[in-house]
C-alpha positions as CSV (number, residue, x, y, z in Angstrom):
1,M,-14.7,13.4,57.6
2,K,-15.7,12.3,54.0
3,I,-13.4,9.6,52.4
4,S,-13.9,9.2,48.7
5,L,-13.9,5.8,46.9
6,I,-10.8,6.9,45.0
7,T,-9.0,7.7,48.3
8,L,-9.7,4.2,49.6
9,L,-8.6,2.6,46.3
10,L,-5.3,4.4,46.3
11,A,-4.7,3.3,49.9
12,G,-4.9,-0.3,48.7
13,G,-8.0,-1.2,50.8
14,C,-10.5,-4.0,49.7
15,F,-14.0,-3.4,50.9
16,G,-17.6,-3.9,50.0
17,A,-19.3,-7.0,48.6
18,A,-19.1,-5.7,45.0
19,L,-15.3,-5.1,45.0
20,S,-12.7,-7.7,45.3
21,C,-8.9,-7.6,45.7
22,D,-8.6,-9.5,42.3
23,K,-10.1,-6.6,40.5
24,L,-7.7,-4.2,42.2
25,E,-4.8,-6.0,40.6
26,K,-5.9,-4.8,37.2
27,P,-5.6,-1.1,36.0
28,L,-8.5,0.9,37.3
29,L,-10.6,3.1,35.0
30,Y,-10.4,6.5,36.6
31,T,-12.6,9.1,34.9
32,P,-11.9,12.5,36.5
33,A,-13.7,15.7,35.6
34,P,-12.5,16.5,32.1
35,A,-10.3,19.5,31.5
36,D,-11.4,22.4,29.6
37,T,-11.4,21.3,26.0
38,V,-8.2,22.2,24.2
39,R,-8.9,23.8,20.8
40,Y,-6.4,23.9,18.0
41,I,-5.7,26.4,15.2
42,A,-5.7,24.9,11.7
43,S,-2.8,25.8,9.4
44,D,-3.1,26.4,5.7
45,S,0.6,26.0,5.0
46,D,2.1,23.5,2.6
47,F,4.8,21.1,4.0
48,A,6.3,17.7,3.4
49,N,4.5,14.7,4.7
50,P,5.4,11.0,3.9
51,E,3.8,8.9,1.1
52,R,1.7,11.6,-0.4
53,G,1.7,14.7,-2.7
54,F,3.3,15.5,-6.0
55,Y,6.1,13.0,-6.7
56,R,9.4,13.5,-8.6
57,A,9.8,11.2,-11.6
58,T,13.1,9.5,-12.4
59,E,13.9,6.9,-15.0
60,V,16.9,4.7,-15.4
61,H,17.9,2.3,-18.2
62,V,19.9,-0.6,-16.7
63,S,22.1,-0.7,-19.8
64,N,23.5,2.7,-18.7
65,Y,22.7,2.9,-15.0
66,T,22.6,6.3,-13.5
67,P,22.0,5.9,-9.7
68,L,19.8,8.1,-7.6
69,D,21.6,11.2,-6.3
70,L,21.4,11.6,-2.6
71,A,21.8,15.4,-2.6
72,K,19.0,15.8,-5.2
73,L,16.6,13.6,-3.3
74,Q,17.3,15.5,-0.1
75,S,16.7,18.8,-1.9
76,W,13.3,17.6,-3.2
77,R,12.1,17.3,0.4
78,T,12.5,21.1,0.5
79,L,10.5,23.7,-1.5
80,Q,11.8,23.4,-5.0
81,Q,10.6,24.2,-8.5
82,A,8.6,21.5,-10.3
83,D,10.2,19.6,-13.1
84,G,9.1,19.5,-16.7
85,G,8.3,23.2,-17.1
86,G,6.2,23.5,-14.0
87,I,5.5,27.0,-12.9
88,Y,5.0,26.0,-9.2
89,K,7.2,24.9,-6.3
90,L,6.6,21.9,-4.1
91,Y,7.8,19.6,-1.4
92,S,8.3,16.0,-2.5
93,T,8.6,12.9,-0.2
94,L,7.8,10.5,-3.0
95,V,10.1,9.6,-6.0
96,F,8.8,7.6,-8.9
97,R,11.5,5.2,-10.0
98,S,11.0,3.8,-13.5
99,I,13.6,1.0,-13.9
100,V,13.9,0.0,-17.6
101,L,15.3,-3.5,-17.9
102,D,16.6,-3.0,-21.4
103,G,19.0,-5.6,-22.7
104,F,17.4,-8.3,-20.6
105,T,14.4,-9.3,-22.6
106,N,15.9,-12.8,-23.2
107,S,18.1,-13.4,-20.1
108,A,18.2,-13.3,-16.4
109,L,19.1,-10.0,-14.6
110,S,22.8,-9.7,-13.7
111,D,24.0,-9.3,-10.2
112,D,25.4,-5.9,-11.2
113,V,21.9,-4.7,-12.0
114,L,20.4,-6.1,-8.8
115,N,23.1,-4.5,-6.7
116,K,22.5,-1.1,-8.4
117,I,18.8,-1.3,-7.7
118,K,19.7,-2.1,-4.1
119,T,21.9,0.9,-3.9
120,D,19.1,3.2,-5.1
121,L,16.8,1.9,-2.3
122,S,19.6,2.6,0.2
123,T,20.0,6.1,-1.1
124,A,16.3,6.7,-0.8
125,R,16.5,5.7,2.8
126,Q,19.4,8.0,3.5
127,A,17.5,10.9,1.8
128,G,14.3,10.5,3.8
129,V,12.1,9.7,0.8
130,K,10.1,6.7,-0.4
131,L,9.9,5.2,-3.9
132,I,7.1,4.3,-6.2
133,V,8.7,1.5,-8.2
134,R,7.9,0.3,-11.7
135,F,9.8,-2.1,-13.9
136,S,9.5,-2.2,-17.7
137,Y,11.5,-3.3,-20.7
138,T,11.1,-0.2,-22.9
139,T,9.8,3.3,-22.7
140,T,10.5,4.1,-26.3
141,S,8.0,3.9,-29.1
142,H,8.6,4.1,-32.9
143,G,6.3,5.0,-35.7
144,G,5.5,3.3,-39.0
145,S,2.7,2.2,-41.3
146,C,0.7,0.5,-38.6
147,P,-2.9,1.7,-37.8
148,E,-1.7,3.5,-34.6
149,G,0.8,5.5,-36.7
150,G,3.1,6.8,-34.0
151,I,3.3,3.6,-32.0
152,C,4.0,0.5,-34.0
153,P,5.1,-3.1,-33.2
154,P,7.4,-4.7,-32.3
155,Y,7.1,-2.9,-29.0
156,G,10.0,-4.3,-27.1
157,D,8.7,-6.0,-24.0
158,A,9.6,-9.5,-22.8
159,P,7.9,-12.9,-22.9
160,K,6.1,-14.3,-19.9
161,N,8.8,-16.8,-18.8
162,I,11.4,-14.0,-18.7
163,V,9.1,-11.7,-16.8
164,L,8.4,-14.3,-14.2
165,Q,12.1,-15.1,-13.9
166,H,12.9,-11.4,-13.3
167,I,10.1,-11.0,-10.7
168,A,11.6,-13.9,-8.8
169,Q,15.0,-12.3,-8.9
170,L,13.7,-9.0,-7.7
171,K,11.7,-10.5,-4.8
172,P,14.5,-10.5,-2.2
173,L,15.3,-6.9,-3.0
174,L,11.7,-5.8,-2.6
175,Q,11.2,-7.8,0.5
176,D,14.4,-6.5,2.2
177,N,13.6,-2.9,1.4
178,A,9.9,-2.6,2.2
179,D,10.5,0.3,4.5
180,V,11.4,2.7,1.6
181,I,8.9,1.4,-0.9
182,A,5.6,3.4,-0.9
183,C,4.1,1.0,-3.4
184,V,5.0,-1.0,-6.5
185,Q,3.3,-0.6,-9.9
186,E,2.6,-3.9,-11.7
187,G,4.7,-2.8,-14.8
188,F,6.6,-5.3,-16.9
189,I,3.9,-5.7,-19.6
190,G,4.0,-3.4,-22.7
191,I,5.7,-0.1,-23.5
192,W,6.2,1.9,-20.3
193,G,5.0,-1.1,-18.3
194,E,1.5,0.2,-18.8
195,N,-0.1,-3.1,-19.9
196,Y,-1.2,-1.9,-23.3
197,Y,1.1,-2.1,-26.3
198,S,2.6,-5.6,-25.9
199,D,4.3,-8.2,-28.1
200,Y,3.6,-11.1,-25.8
201,F,0.5,-10.4,-23.6
202,G,-2.1,-9.5,-26.3
203,D,-2.4,-6.2,-28.2
204,P,-5.7,-4.5,-27.5
205,S,-4.8,-1.6,-29.8
206,S,-5.9,-1.2,-33.4
207,N,-2.4,-2.6,-34.3
208,G,-3.5,-5.9,-32.9
209,Q,-6.6,-7.8,-32.1
210,G,-8.4,-4.7,-30.6
211,K,-9.2,-6.5,-27.4
212,L,-7.8,-9.1,-25.0
213,L,-8.4,-12.9,-25.3
214,D,-8.8,-15.4,-22.5
215,N,-5.2,-16.5,-22.7
216,N,-4.0,-12.9,-22.6
217,W,-5.9,-12.3,-19.4
218,Q,-4.6,-15.5,-17.9
219,D,-1.0,-14.5,-18.7
220,R,-1.6,-11.1,-17.2
221,I,-3.2,-12.6,-14.1
222,D,-0.1,-14.8,-13.7
223,V,2.2,-11.8,-13.8
224,L,0.2,-9.8,-11.3
225,K,0.0,-12.8,-9.0
226,A,3.8,-13.1,-9.1
227,V,4.3,-9.3,-8.5
228,L,1.9,-9.5,-5.5
229,A,3.9,-12.4,-4.1
230,A,7.2,-10.6,-4.7
231,V,6.2,-7.3,-3.1
232,P,6.2,-7.3,0.7
233,A,2.8,-8.1,2.1
234,S,2.7,-4.7,3.8
235,R,2.7,-2.9,0.5
236,M,0.2,-2.4,-2.3
237,V,0.6,-3.0,-6.0
238,Q,-1.0,-0.6,-8.4
239,V,-2.5,-1.6,-11.8
240,R,-3.1,0.6,-14.8
241,E,-6.9,0.0,-15.2
242,P,-9.6,-1.0,-12.8
243,Q,-10.6,-4.0,-15.0
244,I,-7.2,-5.6,-14.4
245,K,-8.1,-5.8,-10.7
246,Q,-11.6,-7.1,-11.4
247,R,-10.3,-9.9,-13.7
248,Y,-7.6,-10.8,-11.2
249,V,-10.1,-11.0,-8.3
250,Y,-13.1,-12.5,-10.0
251,G,-11.7,-14.3,-13.1
252,I,-11.5,-13.9,-16.9
253,N,-15.3,-13.6,-17.3
254,A,-15.8,-11.1,-14.5
255,P,-18.2,-8.3,-15.6
256,V,-17.4,-4.7,-15.1
257,T,-20.2,-4.6,-12.5
258,S,-18.0,-6.8,-10.2
259,A,-18.0,-5.7,-6.6
260,A,-15.5,-3.2,-5.3
261,L,-13.5,-3.6,-2.1
262,T,-15.6,-3.1,1.0
263,E,-14.5,-1.5,4.3
264,A,-14.7,-4.9,6.0
265,E,-12.2,-6.3,3.4
266,A,-9.9,-3.3,3.4
267,F,-6.3,-3.5,4.8
268,S,-6.7,-7.2,5.4
269,G,-3.5,-8.1,3.6
270,E,-5.4,-10.3,1.1
271,D,-4.6,-9.7,-2.6
272,K,-8.0,-8.0,-3.2
273,A,-7.1,-5.4,-0.5
274,R,-3.5,-4.9,-1.9
275,I,-4.4,-3.9,-5.5
276,G,-4.6,-0.1,-6.1
277,M,-4.6,1.9,-9.3
278,H,-2.4,4.4,-11.2
279,N,-4.1,6.4,-13.9
280,D,-1.4,7.7,-16.2
281,C,-3.8,9.7,-18.3
282,F,-5.7,11.4,-15.5
283,L,-8.3,14.0,-16.7
284,S,-7.3,13.5,-20.3
285,G,-10.7,12.8,-21.7
286,V,-14.1,11.2,-21.1
287,G,-12.6,7.8,-20.6
288,D,-9.0,8.8,-19.8
289,Y,-7.6,7.1,-22.9
290,G,-9.0,3.7,-22.3
291,T,-8.5,3.7,-18.5
292,Y,-12.2,2.9,-18.1
293,D,-12.7,0.5,-21.0
294,D,-13.9,-3.0,-20.9
295,Y,-11.2,-4.9,-22.8
296,G,-13.4,-7.9,-23.5
297,N,-12.2,-11.5,-23.7
298,S,-12.5,-14.4,-26.2
299,S,-16.2,-14.3,-26.2
300,T,-16.9,-10.5,-25.7
301,P,-15.9,-7.4,-27.5
302,R,-14.0,-4.4,-26.2
303,Q,-16.3,-1.5,-25.3
304,S,-16.5,1.6,-23.2
305,A,-17.6,1.1,-19.6
306,I,-16.9,4.6,-18.3
307,G,-19.8,5.2,-15.9
308,V,-19.6,1.7,-14.4
309,L,-15.9,1.5,-13.9
310,E,-15.5,5.1,-12.6
311,A,-18.1,4.3,-10.0
312,Y,-16.2,1.1,-9.2
313,A,-13.0,3.1,-8.8
314,Q,-14.6,5.7,-6.6
315,T,-15.6,3.0,-4.1
316,D,-12.5,0.7,-4.4
317,N,-10.0,3.5,-4.3
318,K,-11.0,4.7,-0.9
319,F,-9.1,1.8,0.6
320,T,-6.0,1.5,-1.7
321,A,-3.0,3.4,-3.0
322,V,-4.1,5.7,-5.9
323,G,-2.1,8.1,-8.0
324,G,-0.8,8.7,-11.5
325,E,-0.2,11.6,-13.9
326,T,-1.9,13.9,-16.3
327,C,-1.1,13.4,-20.0
328,D,-3.1,15.6,-22.3
329,D,-4.5,19.2,-21.9
330,T,-7.2,18.9,-24.6
331,Y,-9.8,17.9,-22.1
332,S,-10.5,21.5,-21.1
333,P,-12.3,23.1,-19.3
334,Q,-13.1,19.8,-17.5
335,N,-9.5,19.2,-16.3
336,D,-9.3,22.8,-15.0
337,C,-10.0,24.2,-11.6
338,E,-13.6,24.6,-10.3
339,T,-16.0,26.0,-11.1
340,A,-15.4,25.7,-14.8
341,G,-13.6,22.4,-14.4
342,M,-13.7,19.4,-12.0
343,A,-10.0,18.8,-11.1
344,Q,-10.3,18.9,-7.4
345,T,-13.7,17.3,-7.3
346,T,-12.4,14.3,-9.4
347,M,-9.3,13.9,-7.2
348,R,-11.4,13.9,-4.1
349,G,-14.0,11.5,-5.5
350,L,-11.3,9.1,-6.7
351,H,-9.2,9.5,-3.5
352,Y,-5.9,10.5,-5.1
353,S,-2.7,10.3,-2.9
354,F,-0.1,11.4,-5.4
355,L,0.5,12.9,-8.9
356,N,3.5,13.5,-11.2
357,C,5.0,17.0,-11.0
358,A,6.8,16.6,-14.3
359,Y,4.1,15.5,-16.6
360,N,1.9,16.9,-18.1
361,N,2.5,20.4,-16.9
362,D,0.3,21.8,-19.6
363,V,-2.4,20.5,-17.3
364,N,-0.7,21.1,-14.0
365,N,0.2,24.7,-14.8
366,D,-3.4,25.4,-15.6
367,W,-4.2,24.7,-11.9
368,V,-1.7,27.4,-11.0
369,N,-3.3,29.9,-13.3
370,G,-6.8,28.8,-12.2
371,G,-6.0,29.3,-8.5
372,C,-6.4,25.7,-7.2
373,M,-2.8,24.4,-7.2
374,E,-2.2,25.4,-3.6
375,N,-5.3,23.4,-2.6
376,I,-4.2,20.4,-4.6
377,K,-0.7,20.5,-3.2
378,R,-2.1,20.5,0.3
379,D,-4.9,18.0,-0.2
380,L,-3.3,15.2,-2.3
381,G,-3.4,12.2,0.1
382,Y,-4.2,12.9,3.7
383,R,-4.2,16.2,5.6
384,F,-5.0,15.8,9.3
385,V,-6.2,18.8,11.2
386,L,-6.7,18.7,15.0
387,T,-9.8,20.6,16.0
388,S,-10.1,19.8,19.7
389,G,-9.1,17.4,22.5
390,I,-10.4,16.4,25.9
391,F,-7.8,15.3,28.5
392,P,-7.8,14.5,32.2
393,G,-8.3,17.5,34.5
394,Q,-7.1,15.9,37.8
395,P,-4.0,14.0,38.7
396,I,-3.7,10.3,37.7
397,Q,-2.3,7.6,40.0
398,A,0.6,5.7,38.3
399,G,-0.8,2.4,37.0
400,M,-4.3,3.7,36.6
401,Q,-6.2,4.4,33.3
402,F,-7.4,7.6,31.9
403,K,-9.5,8.6,28.8
404,L,-8.8,11.0,26.1
405,T,-10.7,12.2,23.1
406,L,-9.2,13.8,19.9
407,R,-11.4,15.4,17.3
408,L,-9.7,15.7,13.9
409,R,-10.6,16.4,10.3
410,N,-9.0,14.9,7.3
411,D,-9.1,17.6,4.6
412,G,-7.2,15.4,2.2
413,Y,-8.5,13.4,-0.7
414,A,-7.5,10.1,0.9
415,S,-6.3,8.3,4.0
416,P,-2.9,6.8,4.4
417,Y,-2.6,3.6,2.4
418,N,0.3,2.0,4.4
419,Q,-0.1,0.9,8.0
420,R,1.5,3.1,10.7
421,P,1.2,3.2,14.5
422,A,-0.4,6.0,16.5
423,R,1.1,6.6,19.9
424,L,0.5,8.9,22.8
425,I,3.7,10.2,24.2
426,L,3.9,11.3,27.9
427,R,7.1,13.3,28.4
428,A,8.2,14.4,31.8
429,Q,8.6,18.1,32.1
430,K,11.3,17.4,34.6
431,G,14.1,15.3,33.1
432,G,12.4,14.6,29.8
433,K,11.8,10.9,30.2
434,E,9.2,9.6,27.7
435,Y,6.6,6.9,27.9
436,A,4.9,5.7,24.7
437,F,1.4,4.2,24.6
438,D,0.1,2.6,21.5
439,L,-3.4,3.8,20.5
440,A,-6.0,1.3,19.2
441,T,-7.0,3.5,16.2
442,D,-6.0,2.6,12.7
443,V,-4.7,5.7,10.9
444,R,-5.5,4.1,7.5
445,R,-9.2,4.4,8.4
446,W,-8.9,8.2,9.1
447,Y,-10.9,8.8,5.9
448,S,-11.7,12.2,4.5
449,G,-14.0,14.3,6.7
450,A,-14.5,14.6,10.4
451,L,-13.3,11.9,12.8
452,I,-13.2,11.2,16.6
453,V,-10.5,9.2,18.3
454,N,-11.5,7.9,21.8
455,E,-8.8,6.1,23.7
456,I,-8.2,4.6,27.1
457,I,-4.6,4.8,28.3
458,S,-3.2,2.4,30.9
459,T,-0.3,4.2,32.6
460,D,2.8,2.5,33.8
461,A,2.9,1.7,37.5
462,A,6.6,2.6,37.5
463,M,6.1,6.1,36.3
464,S,7.6,8.9,38.4
465,K,5.4,11.5,40.0
466,G,5.3,14.7,38.0
467,V,3.8,16.7,35.2
468,Y,3.9,15.1,31.7
469,D,3.4,16.9,28.4
470,L,1.1,15.0,25.9
471,L,2.2,14.5,22.3
472,L,0.8,12.5,19.4
473,S,3.3,10.4,17.4
474,L,2.4,9.0,14.0
475,P,5.7,7.4,13.0
476,D,6.6,5.0,10.2
477,A,5.8,1.4,11.0
478,A,9.2,0.1,10.0
479,A,11.8,-0.2,12.9
480,T,14.4,1.2,10.6
481,L,12.5,4.4,10.1
482,A,10.3,4.7,13.3
483,G,12.8,7.1,15.0
484,R,13.2,9.4,12.0
485,P,11.1,12.6,12.0
486,E,11.0,12.9,8.2
487,Y,9.0,9.7,8.0
488,A,6.4,10.8,10.7
489,I,3.1,12.4,9.9
490,R,2.8,16.1,10.7
491,L,-0.6,17.5,11.6
492,A,-1.8,20.7,9.8
493,N,-2.0,22.9,12.9
494,T,-0.2,26.0,14.1
495,G,2.4,25.5,16.8
496,V,1.9,21.7,17.0
497,W,4.8,20.1,15.0
498,E,8.0,19.3,16.8
499,E,10.6,18.9,14.1
500,S,13.3,17.4,16.2
501,T,11.2,14.4,17.2
502,G,8.5,14.1,14.6
503,Y,5.9,14.5,17.4
504,N,2.7,16.6,17.4
505,K,2.3,18.6,20.6
506,L,-1.2,18.4,22.0
507,G,-0.9,21.4,24.2
508,A,-2.1,19.5,27.3
509,T,-0.5,17.9,30.3
510,V,-1.2,15.0,32.7
511,T,-0.1,14.9,36.3
512,I,1.0,11.6,37.7
513,N,0.8,11.0,41.5
């Protein structure tokens, strides 16, 4: 009678000079003949997924605080008409929250204001959405006889000491509510918090000095440093132009040729890895209204640096949170759909995760008319498609290991920018008991294109015998949200999503003996 090595191992025997009882105490790697490869059907449907897509824009002035509305936030997670004259419908899991600290340009924030912001964060949590947060002091411009004409000083932002005081006051709120913050935009400086028209941090417009001086850069660096310290370490901070990041990382004299983030540096938690970008004049012109300018310093002039800074952004953006809004439709046909335009090509090259659905819909509606809006809605951020999987084809002894391979494709423009676990769920077909196994893969590194996930699972020795369904769970990393399906990632496949749990069914089983 033939007795296999596996039979002897399962019987608990120790034999042979090359095998010791010490080794048998550890999980054994059992590699059975693989099952027939499971193949999956891709879905072209649009659906809600966390931390990506077209966002809803909201603004509140703290002098007359209108809180977020729970029912409205919940409705935005369903298919609803775009705001601002949009001729398209969308699912939104992101809400941009512009908080205008008007009335506090010379004083500390009141407890009442802080409590109202806290309530907004709680409402977002109840609704199943996340917030993109930006603080500013004014979003209103006024005209006059200044060179810029329609936008004249004084602009209405706050001095550095007040800004730093407010950031310190907001820090506990931001730290305590990291779970419902997708990212934070630097804000604070200038009209709209866009770091341009400023009374206190240098005015690079034609109304002022036309560039930024060394002391302006240092003040701006100090503010960004404070924001990074106030925002939870697990979250990124977006800046308005790529040069802001370069000067923060490499100093006031840093050239526009400064090195972008590398994959080895990505997701490290260091400041360099936590600074992303929001372009609020996306596809508005050759340089996107100064987005790709070199703003100079005390010894150098302001000048265009379009090619160099765009190339920097294409590399750096791959590993950070990137989004923004369109603002001007005159850059046509370039901002239109392909082949006449380059809208999707640009979003993919710059790794866009989200855009505003309310502004500017002169541009966004062109994507509807041009036939590429459905693609853009699906592909902003990540879009993971299972293509095939290889699973064990023979029973597994409880306490032993098995291998699995998942082949996926990220059809989106970007990978997730916030950390989240990946788990294999084994759920008993009889009784429904679940066992969760953390996978080694980092979902933030599931970049655009094809990818392979190879994993070794060490099963629980206490598992009951039986047949277990295999499911993939990509939940939120926060304990407060980990069990909520609306915060889990859904794969773009037919018949895979399990809405009640937020799991993705792999269509395979494992038998435990």
